[in-house]
mmCIF file of the C-alpha atoms, coordinates in Angstrom:
data_MODEL
# 
_entry.id   MODEL 
# 
loop_
_atom_site.group_PDB 
_atom_site.id 
_atom_site.type_symbol 
_atom_site.label_atom_id 
_atom_site.label_alt_id 
_atom_site.label_comp_id 
_atom_site.label_asym_id 
_atom_site.label_entity_id 
_atom_site.label_seq_id 
_atom_site.pdbx_PDB_ins_code 
_atom_site.Cartn_x 
_atom_site.Cartn_y 
_atom_site.Cartn_z 
_atom_site.occupancy 
_atom_site.B_iso_or_equiv 
_atom_site.pdbx_formal_charge 
_atom_site.auth_seq_id 
_atom_site.auth_comp_id 
_atom_site.auth_asym_id 
_atom_site.auth_atom_id 
_atom_site.pdbx_PDB_model_num 
ATOM 1   C CA . UNK A 1 1   ? 95.443  -148.117 -34.480 1.00 0.00 ? 1   UNK A CA 1 
ATOM 2   C CA . UNK A 1 2   ? 98.986  -148.557 -32.394 1.00 0.00 ? 2   UNK A CA 1 
ATOM 3   C CA . UNK A 1 3   ? 99.560  -144.925 -31.347 1.00 0.00 ? 3   UNK A CA 1 
ATOM 4   C CA . UNK A 1 4   ? 95.751  -145.196 -29.482 1.00 0.00 ? 4   UNK A CA 1 
ATOM 5   C CA . UNK A 1 5   ? 97.566  -148.521 -27.641 1.00 0.00 ? 5   UNK A CA 1 
ATOM 6   C CA . UNK A 1 6   ? 100.430 -146.600 -26.544 1.00 0.00 ? 6   UNK A CA 1 
ATOM 7   C CA . UNK A 1 7   ? 98.540  -143.346 -25.384 1.00 0.00 ? 7   UNK A CA 1 
ATOM 8   C CA . UNK A 1 8   ? 96.324  -146.273 -23.281 1.00 0.00 ? 8   UNK A CA 1 
ATOM 9   C CA . UNK A 1 9   ? 99.012  -148.227 -21.580 1.00 0.00 ? 9   UNK A CA 1 
ATOM 10  C CA . UNK A 1 10  ? 100.703 -144.894 -20.559 1.00 0.00 ? 10  UNK A CA 1 
ATOM 11  C CA . UNK A 1 11  ? 97.449  -143.913 -19.023 1.00 0.00 ? 11  UNK A CA 1 
ATOM 12  C CA . UNK A 1 12  ? 96.597  -146.746 -17.090 1.00 0.00 ? 12  UNK A CA 1 
ATOM 13  C CA . UNK A 1 13  ? 100.503 -147.011 -15.776 1.00 0.00 ? 13  UNK A CA 1 
ATOM 14  C CA . UNK A 1 14  ? 99.694  -143.173 -14.659 1.00 0.00 ? 14  UNK A CA 1 
ATOM 15  C CA . UNK A 1 15  ? 96.422  -144.233 -12.987 1.00 0.00 ? 15  UNK A CA 1 
ATOM 16  C CA . UNK A 1 16  ? 98.016  -147.181 -11.147 1.00 0.00 ? 16  UNK A CA 1 
ATOM 17  C CA . UNK A 1 17  ? 100.548 -144.935 -10.102 1.00 0.00 ? 17  UNK A CA 1 
ATOM 18  C CA . UNK A 1 18  ? 98.211  -143.044 -8.461  1.00 0.00 ? 18  UNK A CA 1 
ATOM 19  C CA . UNK A 1 19  ? 96.081  -145.910 -7.355  1.00 0.00 ? 19  UNK A CA 1 
ATOM 20  C CA . UNK A 1 20  ? 99.071  -147.119 -5.591  1.00 0.00 ? 20  UNK A CA 1 
ATOM 21  C CA . UNK A 1 21  ? 99.710  -143.818 -4.496  1.00 0.00 ? 21  UNK A CA 1 
ATOM 22  C CA . UNK A 1 22  ? 96.694  -143.156 -2.579  1.00 0.00 ? 22  UNK A CA 1 
ATOM 23  C CA . UNK A 1 23  ? 96.426  -146.694 -0.867  1.00 0.00 ? 23  UNK A CA 1 
ATOM 24  C CA . UNK A 1 24  ? 99.731  -145.858 0.523   1.00 0.00 ? 24  UNK A CA 1 
ATOM 25  C CA . UNK A 1 25  ? 98.637  -142.785 1.817   1.00 0.00 ? 25  UNK A CA 1 
ATOM 26  C CA . UNK A 1 26  ? 95.117  -143.896 3.077   1.00 0.00 ? 26  UNK A CA 1 
ATOM 27  C CA . UNK A 1 27  ? 97.136  -146.615 5.178   1.00 0.00 ? 27  UNK A CA 1 
ATOM 28  C CA . UNK A 1 28  ? 99.409  -144.066 6.306   1.00 0.00 ? 28  UNK A CA 1 
ATOM 29  C CA . UNK A 1 29  ? 102.585 -146.363 4.587   1.00 0.00 ? 29  UNK A CA 1 
ATOM 30  C CA . UNK A 1 30  ? 103.060 -143.000 2.514   1.00 0.00 ? 30  UNK A CA 1 
ATOM 31  C CA . UNK A 1 31  ? 106.800 -141.771 2.925   1.00 0.00 ? 31  UNK A CA 1 
ATOM 32  C CA . UNK A 1 32  ? 110.255 -141.144 1.390   1.00 0.00 ? 32  UNK A CA 1 
ATOM 33  C CA . UNK A 1 33  ? 111.288 -144.902 0.892   1.00 0.00 ? 33  UNK A CA 1 
ATOM 34  C CA . UNK A 1 34  ? 107.935 -146.383 -0.418  1.00 0.00 ? 34  UNK A CA 1 
ATOM 35  C CA . UNK A 1 35  ? 107.834 -143.410 -2.765  1.00 0.00 ? 35  UNK A CA 1 
ATOM 36  C CA . UNK A 1 36  ? 111.276 -144.174 -4.244  1.00 0.00 ? 36  UNK A CA 1 
ATOM 37  C CA . UNK A 1 37  ? 110.195 -148.310 -4.188  1.00 0.00 ? 37  UNK A CA 1 
ATOM 38  C CA . UNK A 1 38  ? 107.338 -146.975 -6.121  1.00 0.00 ? 38  UNK A CA 1 
ATOM 39  C CA . UNK A 1 39  ? 108.679 -144.884 -8.851  1.00 0.00 ? 39  UNK A CA 1 
ATOM 40  C CA . UNK A 1 40  ? 111.677 -147.697 -9.133  1.00 0.00 ? 40  UNK A CA 1 
ATOM 41  C CA . UNK A 1 41  ? 109.460 -151.079 -9.840  1.00 0.00 ? 41  UNK A CA 1 
ATOM 42  C CA . UNK A 1 42  ? 106.792 -148.456 -11.668 1.00 0.00 ? 42  UNK A CA 1 
ATOM 43  C CA . UNK A 1 43  ? 109.763 -147.225 -14.527 1.00 0.00 ? 43  UNK A CA 1 
ATOM 44  C CA . UNK A 1 44  ? 111.123 -151.233 -14.428 1.00 0.00 ? 44  UNK A CA 1 
ATOM 45  C CA . UNK A 1 45  ? 114.568 -150.315 -12.543 1.00 0.00 ? 45  UNK A CA 1 
ATOM 46  C CA . UNK A 1 46  ? 115.620 -153.554 -11.160 1.00 0.00 ? 46  UNK A CA 1 
ATOM 47  C CA . UNK A 1 47  ? 117.035 -151.977 -7.420  1.00 0.00 ? 47  UNK A CA 1 
ATOM 48  C CA . UNK A 1 48  ? 115.372 -151.981 -4.165  1.00 0.00 ? 48  UNK A CA 1 
ATOM 49  C CA . UNK A 1 49  ? 114.312 -148.668 -3.063  1.00 0.00 ? 49  UNK A CA 1 
ATOM 50  C CA . UNK A 1 50  ? 117.075 -148.735 -0.395  1.00 0.00 ? 50  UNK A CA 1 
ATOM 51  C CA . UNK A 1 51  ? 120.244 -148.716 -2.761  1.00 0.00 ? 51  UNK A CA 1 
ATOM 52  C CA . UNK A 1 52  ? 118.498 -145.598 -5.009  1.00 0.00 ? 52  UNK A CA 1 
ATOM 53  C CA . UNK A 1 53  ? 117.923 -143.772 -0.901  1.00 0.00 ? 53  UNK A CA 1 
ATOM 54  C CA . UNK A 1 54  ? 121.408 -144.587 -0.782  1.00 0.00 ? 54  UNK A CA 1 
ATOM 55  C CA . UNK A 1 55  ? 122.452 -142.624 -4.455  1.00 0.00 ? 55  UNK A CA 1 
ATOM 56  C CA . UNK A 1 56  ? 120.303 -139.429 -3.597  1.00 0.00 ? 56  UNK A CA 1 
ATOM 57  C CA . UNK A 1 57  ? 122.232 -139.032 -0.606  1.00 0.00 ? 57  UNK A CA 1 
ATOM 58  C CA . UNK A 1 58  ? 125.863 -139.931 -1.703  1.00 0.00 ? 58  UNK A CA 1 
ATOM 59  C CA . UNK A 1 59  ? 125.047 -137.176 -4.988  1.00 0.00 ? 59  UNK A CA 1 
ATOM 60  C CA . UNK A 1 60  ? 123.469 -134.894 -2.416  1.00 0.00 ? 60  UNK A CA 1 
ATOM 61  C CA . UNK A 1 61  ? 126.578 -135.203 0.467   1.00 0.00 ? 61  UNK A CA 1 
ATOM 62  C CA . UNK A 1 62  ? 129.406 -135.499 -2.637  1.00 0.00 ? 62  UNK A CA 1 
ATOM 63  C CA . UNK A 1 63  ? 131.552 -132.460 -1.837  1.00 0.00 ? 63  UNK A CA 1 
ATOM 64  C CA . UNK A 1 64  ? 131.827 -129.719 -3.966  1.00 0.00 ? 64  UNK A CA 1 
ATOM 65  C CA . UNK A 1 65  ? 135.384 -128.479 -4.619  1.00 0.00 ? 65  UNK A CA 1 
ATOM 66  C CA . UNK A 1 66  ? 136.214 -125.168 -3.603  1.00 0.00 ? 66  UNK A CA 1 
ATOM 67  C CA . UNK A 1 67  ? 137.284 -122.483 -6.101  1.00 0.00 ? 67  UNK A CA 1 
ATOM 68  C CA . UNK A 1 68  ? 141.108 -123.105 -4.845  1.00 0.00 ? 68  UNK A CA 1 
ATOM 69  C CA . UNK A 1 69  ? 140.468 -126.986 -5.699  1.00 0.00 ? 69  UNK A CA 1 
ATOM 70  C CA . UNK A 1 70  ? 139.500 -125.821 -9.507  1.00 0.00 ? 70  UNK A CA 1 
ATOM 71  C CA . UNK A 1 71  ? 142.388 -123.648 -9.790  1.00 0.00 ? 71  UNK A CA 1 
ATOM 72  C CA . UNK A 1 72  ? 144.853 -125.983 -8.589  1.00 0.00 ? 72  UNK A CA 1 
ATOM 73  C CA . UNK A 1 73  ? 143.462 -128.494 -11.037 1.00 0.00 ? 73  UNK A CA 1 
ATOM 74  C CA . UNK A 1 74  ? 144.098 -125.989 -13.573 1.00 0.00 ? 74  UNK A CA 1 
ATOM 75  C CA . UNK A 1 75  ? 147.340 -124.949 -12.615 1.00 0.00 ? 75  UNK A CA 1 
ATOM 76  C CA . UNK A 1 76  ? 148.292 -129.234 -12.333 1.00 0.00 ? 76  UNK A CA 1 
ATOM 77  C CA . UNK A 1 77  ? 146.759 -129.552 -16.196 1.00 0.00 ? 77  UNK A CA 1 
ATOM 78  C CA . UNK A 1 78  ? 148.678 -126.072 -17.506 1.00 0.00 ? 78  UNK A CA 1 
ATOM 79  C CA . UNK A 1 79  ? 151.541 -127.676 -15.933 1.00 0.00 ? 79  UNK A CA 1 
ATOM 80  C CA . UNK A 1 80  ? 151.266 -130.713 -17.772 1.00 0.00 ? 80  UNK A CA 1 
ATOM 81  C CA . UNK A 1 81  ? 150.648 -128.811 -21.486 1.00 0.00 ? 81  UNK A CA 1 
ATOM 82  C CA . UNK A 1 82  ? 154.288 -126.948 -20.125 1.00 0.00 ? 82  UNK A CA 1 
ATOM 83  C CA . UNK A 1 83  ? 156.534 -130.088 -19.659 1.00 0.00 ? 83  UNK A CA 1 
ATOM 84  C CA . UNK A 1 84  ? 154.930 -131.717 -22.593 1.00 0.00 ? 84  UNK A CA 1 
ATOM 85  C CA . UNK A 1 85  ? 155.631 -128.614 -24.531 1.00 0.00 ? 85  UNK A CA 1 
ATOM 86  C CA . UNK A 1 86  ? 159.361 -128.103 -22.889 1.00 0.00 ? 86  UNK A CA 1 
ATOM 87  C CA . UNK A 1 87  ? 159.827 -131.759 -23.960 1.00 0.00 ? 87  UNK A CA 1 
ATOM 88  C CA . UNK A 1 88  ? 159.339 -130.843 -27.732 1.00 0.00 ? 88  UNK A CA 1 
ATOM 89  C CA . UNK A 1 89  ? 161.446 -127.456 -27.756 1.00 0.00 ? 89  UNK A CA 1 
ATOM 90  C CA . UNK A 1 90  ? 164.275 -129.833 -25.801 1.00 0.00 ? 90  UNK A CA 1 
ATOM 91  C CA . UNK A 1 91  ? 163.888 -132.767 -28.263 1.00 0.00 ? 91  UNK A CA 1 
ATOM 92  C CA . UNK A 1 92  ? 163.756 -130.290 -31.158 1.00 0.00 ? 92  UNK A CA 1 
ATOM 93  C CA . UNK A 1 93  ? 167.127 -128.558 -29.808 1.00 0.00 ? 93  UNK A CA 1 
ATOM 94  C CA . UNK A 1 94  ? 168.840 -131.537 -29.840 1.00 0.00 ? 94  UNK A CA 1 
ATOM 95  C CA . UNK A 1 95  ? 167.898 -132.071 -32.940 1.00 0.00 ? 95  UNK A CA 1 
ATOM 96  C CA . UNK A 1 96  ? 169.004 -128.975 -34.579 1.00 0.00 ? 96  UNK A CA 1 
ATOM 97  C CA . UNK A 1 97  ? 172.230 -129.467 -32.459 1.00 0.00 ? 97  UNK A CA 1 
ATOM 98  C CA . UNK A 1 98  ? 172.536 -133.086 -33.762 1.00 0.00 ? 98  UNK A CA 1 
ATOM 99  C CA . UNK A 1 99  ? 171.994 -131.629 -37.460 1.00 0.00 ? 99  UNK A CA 1 
ATOM 100 C CA . UNK A 1 100 ? 175.363 -128.803 -36.563 1.00 0.00 ? 100 UNK A CA 1 
ATOM 101 C CA . UNK A 1 101 ? 177.704 -131.481 -36.096 1.00 0.00 ? 101 UNK A CA 1 
ATOM 102 C CA . UNK A 1 102 ? 176.525 -133.267 -39.472 1.00 0.00 ? 102 UNK A CA 1 
ATOM 103 C CA . UNK A 1 103 ? 177.213 -130.444 -40.822 1.00 0.00 ? 103 UNK A CA 1 
ATOM 104 C CA . UNK A 1 104 ? 179.901 -129.050 -39.343 1.00 0.00 ? 104 UNK A CA 1 
ATOM 105 C CA . UNK A 1 105 ? 181.372 -132.906 -40.308 1.00 0.00 ? 105 UNK A CA 1 
ATOM 106 C CA . UNK A 1 106 ? 180.438 -132.269 -43.948 1.00 0.00 ? 106 UNK A CA 1 
ATOM 107 C CA . UNK A 1 107 ? 182.566 -129.056 -43.885 1.00 0.00 ? 107 UNK A CA 1 
ATOM 108 C CA . UNK A 1 108 ? 185.630 -130.690 -42.421 1.00 0.00 ? 108 UNK A CA 1 
ATOM 109 C CA . UNK A 1 109 ? 185.790 -133.933 -44.909 1.00 0.00 ? 109 UNK A CA 1 
ATOM 110 C CA . UNK A 1 110 ? 184.558 -131.588 -47.810 1.00 0.00 ? 110 UNK A CA 1 
ATOM 111 C CA . UNK A 1 111 ? 187.846 -129.772 -46.945 1.00 0.00 ? 111 UNK A CA 1 
ATOM 112 C CA . UNK A 1 112 ? 190.450 -132.074 -46.100 1.00 0.00 ? 112 UNK A CA 1 
ATOM 113 C CA . UNK A 1 113 ? 188.796 -133.934 -50.069 1.00 0.00 ? 113 UNK A CA 1 
ATOM 114 C CA . UNK A 1 114 ? 189.388 -130.480 -51.343 1.00 0.00 ? 114 UNK A CA 1 
ATOM 115 C CA . UNK A 1 115 ? 192.995 -130.324 -49.630 1.00 0.00 ? 115 UNK A CA 1 
ATOM 116 C CA . UNK A 1 116 ? 193.652 -133.945 -51.010 1.00 0.00 ? 116 UNK A CA 1 
ATOM 117 C CA . UNK A 1 117 ? 192.898 -133.604 -54.837 1.00 0.00 ? 117 UNK A CA 1 
ATOM 118 C CA . UNK A 1 118 ? 194.515 -129.861 -54.681 1.00 0.00 ? 118 UNK A CA 1 
ATOM 119 C CA . UNK A 1 119 ? 197.783 -132.258 -53.636 1.00 0.00 ? 119 UNK A CA 1 
ATOM 120 C CA . UNK A 1 120 ? 197.121 -134.540 -55.929 1.00 0.00 ? 120 UNK A CA 1 
ATOM 121 C CA . UNK A 1 121 ? 196.667 -132.435 -58.958 1.00 0.00 ? 121 UNK A CA 1 
ATOM 122 C CA . UNK A 1 122 ? 199.987 -130.483 -57.370 1.00 0.00 ? 122 UNK A CA 1 
ATOM 123 C CA . UNK A 1 123 ? 201.896 -133.830 -57.541 1.00 0.00 ? 123 UNK A CA 1 
ATOM 124 C CA . UNK A 1 124 ? 200.643 -134.228 -61.294 1.00 0.00 ? 124 UNK A CA 1 
ATOM 125 C CA . UNK A 1 125 ? 201.756 -131.287 -62.271 1.00 0.00 ? 125 UNK A CA 1 
ATOM 126 C CA . UNK A 1 126 ? 204.949 -131.558 -60.418 1.00 0.00 ? 126 UNK A CA 1 
ATOM 127 C CA . UNK A 1 127 ? 205.673 -134.883 -62.683 1.00 0.00 ? 127 UNK A CA 1 
ATOM 128 C CA . UNK A 1 128 ? 204.787 -133.822 -66.116 1.00 0.00 ? 128 UNK A CA 1 
ATOM 129 C CA . UNK A 1 129 ? 206.862 -130.772 -65.542 1.00 0.00 ? 129 UNK A CA 1 
ATOM 130 C CA . UNK A 1 130 ? 209.342 -132.764 -64.592 1.00 0.00 ? 130 UNK A CA 1 
ATOM 131 C CA . UNK A 1 131 ? 208.797 -135.163 -67.837 1.00 0.00 ? 131 UNK A CA 1 
ATOM 132 C CA . UNK A 1 132 ? 208.287 -131.834 -69.738 1.00 0.00 ? 132 UNK A CA 1 
ATOM 133 C CA . UNK A 1 133 ? 211.887 -130.880 -68.327 1.00 0.00 ? 133 UNK A CA 1 
ATOM 134 C CA . UNK A 1 134 ? 213.270 -134.000 -68.997 1.00 0.00 ? 134 UNK A CA 1 
ATOM 135 C CA . UNK A 1 135 ? 212.116 -134.075 -72.894 1.00 0.00 ? 135 UNK A CA 1 
ATOM 136 C CA . UNK A 1 136 ? 213.074 -130.145 -73.266 1.00 0.00 ? 136 UNK A CA 1 
ATOM 137 C CA . UNK A 1 137 ? 216.885 -131.570 -72.125 1.00 0.00 ? 137 UNK A CA 1 
ATOM 138 C CA . UNK A 1 138 ? 216.861 -134.857 -74.865 1.00 0.00 ? 138 UNK A CA 1 
ATOM 139 C CA . UNK A 1 139 ? 215.302 -132.783 -77.727 1.00 0.00 ? 139 UNK A CA 1 
ATOM 140 C CA . UNK A 1 140 ? 217.854 -129.753 -77.171 1.00 0.00 ? 140 UNK A CA 1 
ATOM 141 C CA . UNK A 1 141 ? 220.950 -132.770 -76.927 1.00 0.00 ? 141 UNK A CA 1 
ATOM 142 C CA . UNK A 1 142 ? 219.375 -134.117 -80.249 1.00 0.00 ? 142 UNK A CA 1 
ATOM 143 C CA . UNK A 1 143 ? 220.694 -132.809 -83.712 1.00 0.00 ? 143 UNK A CA 1 
ATOM 144 C CA . UNK A 1 144 ? 218.719 -130.519 -84.528 1.00 0.00 ? 144 UNK A CA 1 
ATOM 145 C CA . UNK A 1 145 ? 216.978 -132.333 -87.353 1.00 0.00 ? 145 UNK A CA 1 
ATOM 146 C CA . UNK A 1 146 ? 216.036 -134.947 -85.284 1.00 0.00 ? 146 UNK A CA 1 
ATOM 147 C CA . UNK A 1 147 ? 214.858 -132.393 -82.847 1.00 0.00 ? 147 UNK A CA 1 
ATOM 148 C CA . UNK A 1 148 ? 212.359 -130.989 -85.120 1.00 0.00 ? 148 UNK A CA 1 
ATOM 149 C CA . UNK A 1 149 ? 211.274 -134.535 -86.005 1.00 0.00 ? 149 UNK A CA 1 
ATOM 150 C CA . UNK A 1 150 ? 209.923 -135.362 -82.739 1.00 0.00 ? 150 UNK A CA 1 
ATOM 151 C CA . UNK A 1 151 ? 208.083 -131.810 -82.596 1.00 0.00 ? 151 UNK A CA 1 
ATOM 152 C CA . UNK A 1 152 ? 206.344 -132.317 -85.776 1.00 0.00 ? 152 UNK A CA 1 
ATOM 153 C CA . UNK A 1 153 ? 204.884 -135.904 -84.132 1.00 0.00 ? 153 UNK A CA 1 
ATOM 154 C CA . UNK A 1 154 ? 204.352 -134.364 -81.424 1.00 0.00 ? 154 UNK A CA 1 
ATOM 155 C CA . UNK A 1 155 ? 201.920 -131.868 -83.227 1.00 0.00 ? 155 UNK A CA 1 
ATOM 156 C CA . UNK A 1 156 ? 200.249 -134.591 -85.097 1.00 0.00 ? 156 UNK A CA 1 
ATOM 157 C CA . UNK A 1 157 ? 199.346 -136.462 -82.163 1.00 0.00 ? 157 UNK A CA 1 
ATOM 158 C CA . UNK A 1 158 ? 197.647 -133.567 -81.068 1.00 0.00 ? 158 UNK A CA 1 
ATOM 159 C CA . UNK A 1 159 ? 200.461 -131.879 -77.905 1.00 0.00 ? 159 UNK A CA 1 
ATOM 160 C CA . UNK A 1 160 ? 200.078 -128.081 -79.481 1.00 0.00 ? 160 UNK A CA 1 
ATOM 161 C CA . UNK A 1 161 ? 200.551 -127.164 -75.727 1.00 0.00 ? 161 UNK A CA 1 
ATOM 162 C CA . UNK A 1 162 ? 203.384 -129.249 -74.889 1.00 0.00 ? 162 UNK A CA 1 
ATOM 163 C CA . UNK A 1 163 ? 205.288 -128.130 -78.082 1.00 0.00 ? 163 UNK A CA 1 
ATOM 164 C CA . UNK A 1 164 ? 204.862 -124.945 -77.432 1.00 0.00 ? 164 UNK A CA 1 
ATOM 165 C CA . UNK A 1 165 ? 206.133 -125.066 -73.750 1.00 0.00 ? 165 UNK A CA 1 
ATOM 166 C CA . UNK A 1 166 ? 209.557 -127.121 -75.151 1.00 0.00 ? 166 UNK A CA 1 
ATOM 167 C CA . UNK A 1 167 ? 210.164 -124.305 -77.488 1.00 0.00 ? 167 UNK A CA 1 
ATOM 168 C CA . UNK A 1 168 ? 209.247 -121.814 -74.876 1.00 0.00 ? 168 UNK A CA 1 
ATOM 169 C CA . UNK A 1 169 ? 212.061 -123.080 -72.441 1.00 0.00 ? 169 UNK A CA 1 
ATOM 170 C CA . UNK A 1 170 ? 214.435 -124.167 -74.612 1.00 0.00 ? 170 UNK A CA 1 
ATOM 171 C CA . UNK A 1 171 ? 217.495 -121.932 -74.682 1.00 0.00 ? 171 UNK A CA 1 
ATOM 172 C CA . UNK A 1 172 ? 218.104 -119.394 -77.449 1.00 0.00 ? 172 UNK A CA 1 
ATOM 173 C CA . UNK A 1 173 ? 220.261 -120.519 -79.429 1.00 0.00 ? 173 UNK A CA 1 
ATOM 174 C CA . UNK A 1 174 ? 219.239 -124.700 -79.229 1.00 0.00 ? 174 UNK A CA 1 
ATOM 175 C CA . UNK A 1 175 ? 215.495 -123.330 -79.839 1.00 0.00 ? 175 UNK A CA 1 
ATOM 176 C CA . UNK A 1 176 ? 217.226 -121.394 -83.289 1.00 0.00 ? 176 UNK A CA 1 
ATOM 177 C CA . UNK A 1 177 ? 219.081 -123.928 -84.241 1.00 0.00 ? 177 UNK A CA 1 
ATOM 178 C CA . UNK A 1 178 ? 215.984 -126.425 -84.178 1.00 0.00 ? 178 UNK A CA 1 
ATOM 179 C CA . UNK A 1 179 ? 213.330 -123.931 -85.535 1.00 0.00 ? 179 UNK A CA 1 
ATOM 180 C CA . UNK A 1 180 ? 215.550 -123.708 -88.045 1.00 0.00 ? 180 UNK A CA 1 
ATOM 181 C CA . UNK A 1 181 ? 214.938 -126.949 -89.541 1.00 0.00 ? 181 UNK A CA 1 
ATOM 182 C CA . UNK A 1 182 ? 211.100 -125.904 -90.985 1.00 0.00 ? 182 UNK A CA 1 
ATOM 183 C CA . UNK A 1 183 ? 212.288 -125.512 -93.991 1.00 0.00 ? 183 UNK A CA 1 
ATOM 184 C CA . UNK A 1 184 ? 209.334 -127.710 -96.291 1.00 0.00 ? 184 UNK A CA 1 
ATOM 185 C CA . UNK A 1 185 ? 205.995 -125.933 -96.640 1.00 0.00 ? 185 UNK A CA 1 
ATOM 186 C CA . UNK A 1 186 ? 204.089 -128.022 -95.394 1.00 0.00 ? 186 UNK A CA 1 
ATOM 187 C CA . UNK A 1 187 ? 206.637 -127.700 -91.873 1.00 0.00 ? 187 UNK A CA 1 
ATOM 188 C CA . UNK A 1 188 ? 206.935 -123.774 -92.340 1.00 0.00 ? 188 UNK A CA 1 
ATOM 189 C CA . UNK A 1 189 ? 202.685 -124.272 -91.462 1.00 0.00 ? 189 UNK A CA 1 
ATOM 190 C CA . UNK A 1 190 ? 203.195 -125.807 -87.947 1.00 0.00 ? 190 UNK A CA 1 
ATOM 191 C CA . UNK A 1 191 ? 206.061 -122.798 -87.228 1.00 0.00 ? 191 UNK A CA 1 
ATOM 192 C CA . UNK A 1 192 ? 203.422 -120.729 -87.779 1.00 0.00 ? 192 UNK A CA 1 
ATOM 193 C CA . UNK A 1 193 ? 201.308 -122.544 -85.491 1.00 0.00 ? 193 UNK A CA 1 
ATOM 194 C CA . UNK A 1 194 ? 203.694 -122.917 -82.810 1.00 0.00 ? 194 UNK A CA 1 
ATOM 195 C CA . UNK A 1 195 ? 204.769 -119.096 -83.100 1.00 0.00 ? 195 UNK A CA 1 
ATOM 196 C CA . UNK A 1 196 ? 201.020 -118.047 -83.029 1.00 0.00 ? 196 UNK A CA 1 
ATOM 197 C CA . UNK A 1 197 ? 200.803 -119.930 -80.049 1.00 0.00 ? 197 UNK A CA 1 
ATOM 198 C CA . UNK A 1 198 ? 203.278 -118.341 -78.494 1.00 0.00 ? 198 UNK A CA 1 
ATOM 199 C CA . UNK A 1 199 ? 202.224 -115.147 -79.442 1.00 0.00 ? 199 UNK A CA 1 
ATOM 200 C CA . UNK A 1 200 ? 199.213 -115.180 -78.030 1.00 0.00 ? 200 UNK A CA 1 
ATOM 201 C CA . UNK A 1 201 ? 200.626 -116.665 -74.951 1.00 0.00 ? 201 UNK A CA 1 
ATOM 202 C CA . UNK A 1 202 ? 199.493 -120.382 -74.842 1.00 0.00 ? 202 UNK A CA 1 
ATOM 203 C CA . UNK A 1 203 ? 199.994 -122.661 -73.069 1.00 0.00 ? 203 UNK A CA 1 
ATOM 204 C CA . UNK A 1 204 ? 199.708 -120.691 -70.284 1.00 0.00 ? 204 UNK A CA 1 
ATOM 205 C CA . UNK A 1 205 ? 196.498 -118.848 -71.286 1.00 0.00 ? 205 UNK A CA 1 
ATOM 206 C CA . UNK A 1 206 ? 194.952 -121.836 -71.564 1.00 0.00 ? 206 UNK A CA 1 
ATOM 207 C CA . UNK A 1 207 ? 195.534 -122.970 -67.998 1.00 0.00 ? 207 UNK A CA 1 
ATOM 208 C CA . UNK A 1 208 ? 194.733 -119.622 -66.740 1.00 0.00 ? 208 UNK A CA 1 
ATOM 209 C CA . UNK A 1 209 ? 191.755 -119.619 -68.151 1.00 0.00 ? 209 UNK A CA 1 
ATOM 210 C CA . UNK A 1 210 ? 190.689 -123.139 -67.520 1.00 0.00 ? 210 UNK A CA 1 
ATOM 211 C CA . UNK A 1 211 ? 191.187 -122.349 -63.418 1.00 0.00 ? 211 UNK A CA 1 
ATOM 212 C CA . UNK A 1 212 ? 189.045 -119.216 -63.715 1.00 0.00 ? 212 UNK A CA 1 
ATOM 213 C CA . UNK A 1 213 ? 186.488 -121.349 -64.796 1.00 0.00 ? 213 UNK A CA 1 
ATOM 214 C CA . UNK A 1 214 ? 186.600 -123.768 -62.161 1.00 0.00 ? 214 UNK A CA 1 
# 
C-alpha cells in the first residue's frame, strides 16, 4: 500500500511539472530562467532561479587548467616530496654523526680506563715486589732456623707462591743454609712442596697463565 502511495505521489509531481511547463509555454513565458526556477522549486531547493543560473554559468566559465599548469602542479608536489625526503635523510645523517661521536667518546673512555687499571696494577705489583724484596732481605739476615720458621708460617698461611719466589731470589749460600733447617718429616714434606713448585716454574707460570686467560 505504501509503495503504491509513493508511486502515485511521484506521478502527480511529474504531471504537475508538465502542467506548469505547458501553461508557461502557451503564455509564451517559457524561457531558461523560468525553467530553472521551476526545476529548483519542484525539487525542494530553497534558492532563486537567478542564483542557480549564476552557479551554472560560473561552472561553465571556470577555467580548465592547461597541460603546462598540470605539469607545474605535479612538479610542485614532487618538489615537496623531495624536500621531505631530503629532510629525513639529513636528520638520519645527523643522527649517525651523533652516534659515531658517542662511540668515539666511549672508546676513548675505555682506553683511558684500561690504561688507568694497567698503571694501578703496575704500581701494586711494584709495591708487592718491594715488599717481597724487603722480606727476602730480612729473612737472609736472620739465623737460618728463624728464617725457616717464618717460611713455614707463610706456608701454613697459604702463601706458597710467595715462599717459592723468596727462596728463588735468595743468594745461593743463604738459601742453602735455610733449606738445611728443614729436618723433621713434616718440614721435609714442606720443603718438597717448595722444590716441586720451583721445578714447575712457579710462581711465574701461574702469572703467565693468568695473563694469557685475561
